[in-house]
C-alpha positions in Angstrom: -156.7 -24.8 69.1 -157.5 -26.7 72.3 -154.8 -26.5 75.0 -153.4 -29.9 76.0 -151.3 -30.4 79.0 -149.3 -33.2 77.5 -145.8 -32.0 76.5 -145.1 -31.9 72.8 -148.6 -32.3 71.6 -150.6 -30.0 69.3 -154.3 -30.5 69.1 -156.8 -29.2 66.6 -160.5 -28.7 67.1 -161.1 -32.0 65.4 -159.3 -33.8 68.2 -156.3 -34.7 66.0 -152.9 -34.2 67.5 -149.2 -34.2 66.6 -146.1 -34.9 68.8 -143.9 -32.9 66.4 -144.1 -29.8 64.2 -145.1 -30.5 60.6 -142.4 -31.4 58.1 -139.2 -33.5 58.1 -137.8 -33.8 61.6 -134.2 -33.1 62.5 -132.3 -36.3 62.8 -129.9 -36.2 65.8 -127.1 -38.2 64.1 -127.3 -36.3 60.8 -127.2 -33.0 62.7 -124.2 -34.2 64.6 -122.5 -35.2 61.3 -123.1 -31.7 60.0 -121.9 -30.0 63.2 -118.7 -32.1 63.0 -118.1 -31.2 59.4 -118.8 -27.5 59.7 -116.8 -27.0 62.9 -116.4 -23.4 63.7 -117.0 -22.2 60.2 -119.4 -19.2 60.0 -122.9 -20.2 59.2 -123.2 -18.0 56.1 -125.8 -18.7 53.5 -123.3 -18.1 50.7 -121.2 -21.0 51.9 -123.9 -23.6 51.3 -122.1 -25.1 48.3 -118.9 -25.4 50.3 -120.9 -27.2 53.0 -122.6 -29.5 50.5 -119.1 -30.5 49.3 -118.1 -31.4 52.9 -121.1 -33.7 53.2 -120.6 -35.2 49.7 -116.9 -35.8 50.3 -117.5 -37.5 53.6 -120.5 -39.7 52.9 -120.4 -40.0 49.1 -123.9 -38.6 48.8 -126.2 -36.1 50.4 -129.2 -37.6 52.2 -132.5 -35.9 53.0 -131.5 -36.0 56.7 -128.3 -34.1 56.0 -130.3 -31.5 53.9 -132.5 -31.0 56.9 -129.5 -30.6 59.2 -127.8 -28.1 56.8 -131.1 -26.1 56.6 -131.1 -26.0 60.4 -127.6 -24.7 60.7 -128.1 -22.1 58.0 -131.5 -21.1 59.2 -133.0 -21.5 55.7 -135.6 -23.8 54.1 -135.0 -27.4 53.2 -136.4 -26.7 49.7 -133.7 -24.1 49.2 -130.9 -26.5 50.2 -132.4 -29.2 48.0 -132.7 -27.0 44.9 -129.1 -26.0 45.1 -127.8 -29.5 45.8 -129.8 -31.0 42.9 -128.7 -28.3 40.5 -125.1 -29.4 40.4 -123.9 -32.6 38.8 -121.3 -33.5 41.5 -123.8 -33.7 44.3 -125.6 -37.0 44.7 -128.9 -36.2 46.4 -130.5 -39.3 47.9 -134.1 -39.2 49.0 -135.6 -41.4 51.7 -135.9 -45.0 50.6 -133.5 -44.6 47.7 -130.3 -46.6 47.4 -127.1 -44.7 48.0 -124.5 -44.7 45.1 -121.5 -47.1 45.3 -118.5 -46.0 47.2 -116.5 -45.3 44.1 -117.6 -43.3 41.0 -115.8 -43.3 37.7 -116.6 -40.3 35.4 -115.8 -41.0 31.7 -115.4 -37.8 29.7 -117.6 -37.7 26.6 -116.5 -34.4 25.0 -115.6 -34.3 21.4 -111.9 -35.0 21.8 -112.5 -37.9 24.1 -115.2 -39.3 21.9 -112.9 -39.2 18.9 -110.3 -41.1 21.1 -112.8 -43.9 22.0 -114.4 -42.9 25.2 -117.7 -44.5 24.3 -116.1 -47.9 23.9 -114.0 -47.3 27.1 -117.2 -46.6 29.1 -118.9 -49.7 27.8 -115.8 -51.9 28.6 -115.8 -50.5 32.2 -119.5 -51.0 32.7 -119.2 -54.6 31.5 -116.0 -55.4 33.5 -116.7 -53.8 36.9 -119.1 -54.7 39.6 -121.9 -52.1 39.4 -122.7 -52.6 43.2 -119.1 -51.4 44.0 -118.2 -49.0 41.2 -120.5 -46.6 39.4 -119.5 -45.7 35.8 -121.1 -42.6 34.4 -120.4 -40.2 31.5 -119.3 -36.7 32.2 -118.6 -33.5 30.3 -115.1 -32.1 29.5 -112.5 -32.4 32.3 -110.0 -30.0 30.8 -107.5 -32.7 29.8 -108.3 -33.0 26.1 -104.7 -33.3 25.1 -104.5 -36.7 26.8 -107.9 -38.1 25.6 -109.6 -40.3 26.5 -109.7 -39.2 30.1 -111.7 -40.4 33.1 -111.8 -39.6 36.8 -111.7 -42.2 39.6 -112.8 -40.3 42.7 -110.5 -37.3 42.2 -107.7 -39.1 40.3 -107.6 -38.4 36.6 -106.4 -41.2 34.3 -104.9 -39.8 31.1 -105.0 -42.0 27.9 -107.3 -44.2 30.0 -107.7 -47.9 29.4 -109.5 -50.6 31.5 -106.2 -51.9 32.6 -105.1 -48.5 34.0 -108.4 -48.2 35.8 -108.2 -51.7 37.3 -104.6 -50.9 38.5 -105.8 -47.6 40.1 -108.7 -49.3 41.8 -106.5 -52.1 43.2 -104.0 -49.5 44.6 -106.8 -47.4 46.1 -105.5 -44.5 44.0 -108.5 -42.2 44.0 -107.0 -38.9 45.0 -105.7 -36.0 43.0 -102.0 -36.0 41.9 -100.5 -32.6 42.4 -97.7 -31.9 39.8 -94.5 -30.0 40.5 -95.1 -26.3 40.3 -93.5 -22.9 41.1 -94.1 -22.3 44.8 -94.2 -18.9 46.5 -90.5 -18.9 47.5 -89.4 -19.8 44.0 -91.7 -17.1 42.4 -90.4 -14.4 44.9 -86.8 -15.4 44.2 -87.4 -14.7 40.5 -88.8 -11.2 41.2 -92.4 -12.2 41.9 -94.7 -9.8 43.9 -92.1 -7.0 43.6 -94.4 -5.1 41.3 -97.4 -5.6 43.6 -95.5 -4.2 46.5 -94.3 -1.3 44.5 -97.9 -0.5 43.3 -99.3 -0.8 46.8 -96.6 1.7 48.0 -97.0 4.4 45.4 -98.7 3.1 42.3 -101.1 4.8 39.9 -103.9 2.5 38.9 -104.8 4.6 35.9 -101.3 4.2 34.6 -101.5 0.5 34.9 -104.9 0.5 33.1 -103.4 2.6 30.3 -100.6 -0.1 30.0 -103.2 -2.8 29.6 -105.0 -0.8 26.9 -101.7 -0.1 25.1 -100.8 -3.8 25.3 -104.2 -4.7 23.7 -105.2 -7.1 26.5 -108.7 -8.4 26.1 -110.6 -10.9 28.2 -109.4 -14.4 27.4 -112.3 -16.4 28.8 -114.2 -16.0 25.6 -115.9 -12.6 25.6 -112.8 -10.6 24.6 -113.8 -7.4 26.3 -110.9 -4.9 26.7 -109.5 -5.7 30.1 -108.4 -2.3 31.2 -111.8 -0.7 30.7 -113.3 -2.9 33.3 -111.3 -1.4 36.1 -112.7 2.1 35.5 -116.2 0.8 35.3 -115.9 -0.9 38.7 -114.1 2.0 40.4 -116.8 4.4 39.2 -119.1 2.8 41.8 -118.9 4.0 45.4 -118.8 1.7 48.4 -117.7 -1.9 48.8 -116.2 -3.6 45.7 -115.2 -7.2 45.0 -113.1 -9.2 42.6 -113.9 -12.6 41.2 -111.6 -14.9 39.2 -113.5 -17.0 36.8 -111.8 -20.4 36.8 -114.7 -22.4 35.6 -113.0 -23.4 32.4 -115.8 -25.7 31.2 -115.9 -25.1 27.4 -115.0 -28.5 26.0 -111.6 -28.5 24.4 -110.3 -25.8 26.7 -107.5 -26.5 29.2 -105.1 -23.6 29.1 -106.0 -22.2 32.5 -105.4 -25.6 34.1 -102.1 -25.8 32.3 -100.8 -22.6 33.7 -102.2 -23.0 37.2 -100.5 -26.4 37.5 -97.2 -24.8 36.7 -97.1 -21.1 37.6 -100.0 -20.3 39.9 -98.5 -17.2 41.4 -98.5 -15.4 38.0 -102.3 -15.5 38.2 -102.4 -14.7 41.9 -100.2 -11.6 41.5 -102.2 -10.4 38.5 -105.3 -10.9 40.7 -103.9 -8.9 43.6 -102.8 -6.1 41.2 -106.3 -5.9 39.8 -107.8 -6.1 43.3 -105.5 -3.2 44.3 -106.6 -1.2 41.3 -110.3 -1.4 42.1 -109.8 -1.4 45.9 -111.6 -4.8 46.2 -112.6 -5.8 49.8 -112.3 -9.5 49.0 -111.1 -11.7 46.1 -113.1 -14.7 45.2 -111.5 -17.5 43.1 -114.2 -19.7 41.6 -112.5 -22.9 40.4 -114.2 -25.8 38.7 -114.4 -29.1 40.7 -113.0 -31.0 37.8 -109.6 -29.5 38.7 -108.8 -31.0 42.1 -105.1 -30.7 41.8 -105.5 -26.9 41.0 -107.8 -26.6 44.0 -105.1 -28.1 46.2 -102.4 -25.9 44.8 -104.4 -22.8 45.3 -105.3 -23.7 48.8 -101.7 -24.2 49.7 -100.4 -21.1 48.0 -103.1 -18.8 49.3 -102.1 -20.0 52.8 -98.5 -19.2 51.9 -99.4 -15.7 50.8 -101.2 -15.2 54.1 -98.2 -16.5 56.1 -95.9 -14.3 54.2 -98.0 -11.2 55.0 -98.8 -10.5 51.4 -102.5 -10.7 52.1 -104.6 -10.7 55.2 -106.1 -14.0 56.3 -109.5 -14.5 54.6 -108.8 -11.8 51.9 -108.8 -14.5 49.2 -111.8 -16.9 49.3 -111.4 -20.1 47.2 -114.7 -21.4 46.1 -115.2 -24.8 44.6 -117.6 -25.4 41.7 -119.7 -28.5 41.6 -120.1 -29.5 38.0 -122.1 -26.9 36.1 -120.8 -25.5 32.7 -123.2 -22.6 33.0 -121.2 -21.2 35.9 -118.6 -20.1 33.3 -121.0 -17.3 32.5 -120.0 -14.5 34.9 -123.4 -13.8 36.4 -124.1 -17.5 36.9 -120.7 -17.8 38.6 -121.6 -15.0 40.9 -124.9 -16.7 41.8 -122.9 -19.8 42.6 -120.4 -17.9 44.7 -123.5 -16.7 46.7 -124.4 -20.3 47.3 -127.2 -20.5 44.8 -128.1 -22.3 41.7 -125.8 -21.1 38.9 -128.5 -19.3 36.8 -127.5 -16.3 34.6 -128.9 -13.0 35.6 -130.8 -10.6 33.3 -128.6 -7.7 32.3 -128.5 -4.7 32.8 -127.5 -4.1 35.5 -124.0 -5.5 34.7 -121.8 -7.2 37.3 -119.4 -4.2 37.3 -122.3 -2.4 39.0 -124.3 -5.1 40.7 -122.2 -8.3 41.3 -121.4 -10.4 44.3 -123.8 -9.5 47.2 -125.1 -6.8 44.9 -121.8 -4.9 45.0 -119.7 -3.7 42.1 -117.5 -6.7 41.0 -114.5 -7.0 38.7 -114.5 -10.3 36.9 -111.4 -11.6 35.2 -110.5 -14.9 33.6 -107.4 -16.8 34.8 -105.3 -16.3 31.7 -106.2 -12.6 31.6 -104.7 -12.2 35.1 -101.6 -14.0 34.0 -101.1 -11.3 31.4 -101.9 -8.5 33.8 -98.9 -9.7 35.9 -96.7 -10.0 32.9 -97.6 -6.6 31.5 -96.9 -5.0 34.8 -93.5 -6.7 35.1 -92.4 -6.6 31.4 -94.3 -3.7 29.9 -96.9 -3.5 27.2 -94.5 -4.7 24.6 -94.7 -8.3 25.9 -98.0 -8.4 23.9 -98.1 -5.6 21.4 -94.6 -6.2 19.9 -95.7 -9.5 18.5 -97.5 -9.2 15.1 -98.6 -11.7 12.5 -101.1 -11.4 9.6 -101.9 -7.9 10.8 -102.9 -9.1 14.3 -101.0 -8.1 17.4 -100.4 -10.1 20.6 -100.2 -13.7 21.7 -102.8 -16.4 22.3 -102.8 -19.6 24.3 -104.4 -22.2 22.0 -105.7 -25.4 23.6 -105.3 -27.9 20.8 -106.6 -31.5 20.8 -107.9 -34.0 18.3 -106.1 -35.5 15.4 -102.8 -33.8 15.8 -99.4 -35.3 16.6 -98.6 -33.1 19.7 -101.8 -31.8 21.3 -101.4 -29.4 24.2 -101.3 -25.7 25.0 -99.4 -23.7 22.4 -98.5 -20.0 22.9 -98.5 -18.5 19.4 -99.0 -15.2 17.7 -102.7 -14.1 17.8 -102.6 -13.9 14.0 -102.0 -17.7 13.6 -104.1 -19.7 11.2 -105.2 -23.3 11.7 -102.3 -24.2 9.4 -99.9 -22.6 11.8 -101.5 -24.2 14.7 -101.4 -27.7 13.2 -97.8 -27.1 12.2 -97.0 -26.1 15.9 -98.5 -29.4 16.9 -96.2 -31.4 14.7 -98.7 -31.9 12.0 -101.6 -34.3 11.7 -101.5 -37.8 13.2 -100.0 -40.4 10.9 -102.7 -41.7 8.6 -105.0 -38.8 9.1 -105.9 -36.0 6.7 -107.1 -32.6 7.8 -110.9 -32.3 7.4 -112.4 -29.7 9.8 -111.8 -27.9 13.1 -113.5 -26.2 16.0 -111.8 -22.7 16.4 -113.2 -22.1 19.9 -115.0 -25.0 21.5 -118.5 -26.3 20.6 -119.9 -22.8 20.9 -118.0 -21.9 17.7 -119.2 -24.9 15.6 -117.1 -26.4 12.8 -115.1 -24.9 9.9 -113.9 -26.9 7.0 -110.3 -27.5 6.1 -110.3 -25.2 3.1 -110.9 -22.2 5.4 -107.3 -22.4 6.6 -105.9 -18.9 6.0 -108.0 -16.9 8.5 -106.2 -15.7 11.7 -107.8 -17.4 14.8 -108.2 -14.2 16.8 -110.8 -11.8 18.1 -113.1 -10.2 15.4 -111.6 -12.2 12.5 -114.1 -15.2 12.5 -117.4 -13.4 12.9 -117.8 -12.9 9.1 -117.7 -16.7 8.9 -120.5 -17.1 11.5 -118.3 -18.1 14.3 -115.7 -16.8 16.9 -112.5 -17.6 18.7 -114.0 -17.9 22.1 -111.6 -19.5 24.5 -109.3 -20.7 21.7 -110.2 -24.3 22.2 -109.1 -25.8 18.9 -110.2 -29.4 18.1 -108.9 -30.8 14.8 -110.9 -33.4 12.9 -109.6 -35.7 10.2 -111.1 -37.6 7.2 -111.9 -40.5 9.7 -114.3 -38.3 11.6 -118.0 -37.3 10.9 -118.9 -33.7 11.0 -122.5 -34.7 11.7 -121.6 -36.8 14.7 -119.3 -34.0 16.0 -122.2 -31.5 15.8 -124.5 -33.9 17.6 -121.9 -34.3 20.3 -121.8 -30.5 20.7 -125.6 -30.2 21.0 -125.8 -33.0 23.5 -123.4 -31.1 25.7 -125.5 -28.0 25.5 -128.6 -30.1 26.2 -127.0 -31.5 29.3 -125.6 -28.2 30.5 -128.6 -25.8 29.9 -129.5 -24.4 33.3 -133.2 -24.6 32.4 -134.1 -21.0 33.2 -135.2 -20.0 29.7 -137.5 -22.1 27.4 -135.6 -21.3 24.1 -132.4 -22.9 25.4 -133.9 -25.6 27.6 -136.3 -26.9 25.0 -134.4 -25.8 22.0 -131.3 -27.9 22.7 -133.4 -31.0 23.4 -135.4 -30.6 20.2 -132.2 -29.9 18.2 -130.6 -33.1 19.4 -133.7 -35.1 18.4 -133.8 -33.5 14.9 -130.0 -34.0 14.4 -130.1 -37.7 15.3 -132.4 -38.4 12.3 -130.8 -39.9 9.2 -131.6 -36.7 7.2 -131.8 -33.3 8.8 -134.9 -31.1 8.3 -132.8 -28.0 7.6 -135.7 -25.6 7.5 -137.0 -26.6 10.8 -133.5 -26.6 12.4 -132.9 -23.1 11.1 -136.2 -21.9 12.5 -135.2 -23.5 15.8 -131.7 -21.9 15.7 -133.2 -18.5 15.1 -135.5 -18.8 18.1 -132.7 -19.9 20.3 -130.3 -17.2 19.2 -132.9 -14.4 19.5 -134.6 -15.3 22.7 -132.1 -17.2 25.0 -131.0 -15.3 28.1 -127.3 -16.0 27.9 -124.5 -17.1 25.6 -125.2 -20.8 26.0 -128.5 -20.8 24.1 -127.4 -18.0 21.8 -124.3 -19.9 20.6 -125.7 -23.4 20.7 -127.1 -23.1 17.1 -123.6 -22.5 15.7 -122.7 -26.2 15.2 -126.1 -26.7 13.4 -125.7 -23.8 11.0 -122.0 -24.4 10.2 -122.6 -28.1 9.6 -125.5 -27.4 7.3 -123.4 -24.8 5.4 -120.1 -26.7 5.1 -120.9 -30.4 5.4 -124.3 -30.7 3.7 -123.3 -34.0 2.1 -123.3 -35.6 5.5 -126.7 -34.6 6.7 
């Protein structure tokens, strides 16, 4: 290099010079925007997704200049910020020269329940009737409101049983914010005996005795995996050093809405269960990862966590509320942990398991929202609250999220031995004019079963002989007016959209499956070959379970394909 006395100039031996370093320059205004938004928040790399939300919420998109400014504040590369922002569906990354999205976005749910309720026609009507320069209408995956299908979201305001008229009314009123329902606050919960058990355990409790109670009650993970809940505590405590707890609130399996149902009514049951579990494993911090599609729940939790801090039940900062950004894959526990760390939500290879190497590479206890509800109830009411209920040889209770062609969709707490007949009966029967044809026992991952398989308990371990499983107990009921083939295509399109792209069998397999399934006649041999490759070689449960709708449709609804 040749020294040049002019300030800010670099010269090469060829006589070429630059007034700035290479790469995108820091824009003063964008940097000031980011400084204003971040305030005195710590510049921690794991908070990147939280910071991206601040920018997205303020400006309606994330510009290249703001990416550069975030990279500056976090002392990381722009490419790293960009790859995280572009991974999540709820961030609108805008490159230089690109048009920014309209100020208002409407997301129309296209999950199976909403599609059956007419979401496709609704989306088209909105696209035709609204000014595209002012309102953007896009399709979106399940919003966890399947009992009020079709559903859409205007900004952060959900419209249940949506129609163009309701949308126009909300737009005219500027009604784009979440509506927080009435719920049980901290004072009401404490007045009913809440947190007494937590205080007692903290004073002189025996965590092993509580773990034994959970085992006696038969509590298993209710997010889908069904792992015995009490056993996890011992696995995490067996590891020395710092430990964490993570609540998996990324209820993204289409058809599932039980966690939202409970959190919008009794949030402190989950919070007390979480704090009991955190006490049991001596967790240094509790992370609550909540999906962005639940804005009302996020508001409730933020308010009630602050109330817990003000009441002295937890130290300020002990509970960290993390907001997802539209990625179904983050329901997988290791992908959720990657997202908590401010990264793309891509599942980890295991072993090691998260109980050993979790958040920040520390042992981490992961529980689902509903599981923690039952932890609190078992501690308060004893193991009999679950194990005293028996039906069809199965013990316990399950929260079934039921939607589709039933008279009264919703969350129904029923004995775990309930059959689809029992569930439909609890929902007031089928809709008038509809005859029972088929059902999803546990979301799209479980595929479809025909109506004649109606006497099998919908519980853990009972459905595997049928090539399916209960999962998160997301039951969608189909009638004689629905196509099993079209339902299966809907499920695979969801997996195609939501594959994280990390492994080829899932990324390419879902895409190829959709193309094959859209043909008039299915190539069953080729689809089975594809399903085998996906099931055997995919890294996580998304790719491993995605073939279920294919196989069960071929098996039970061959006349449609």
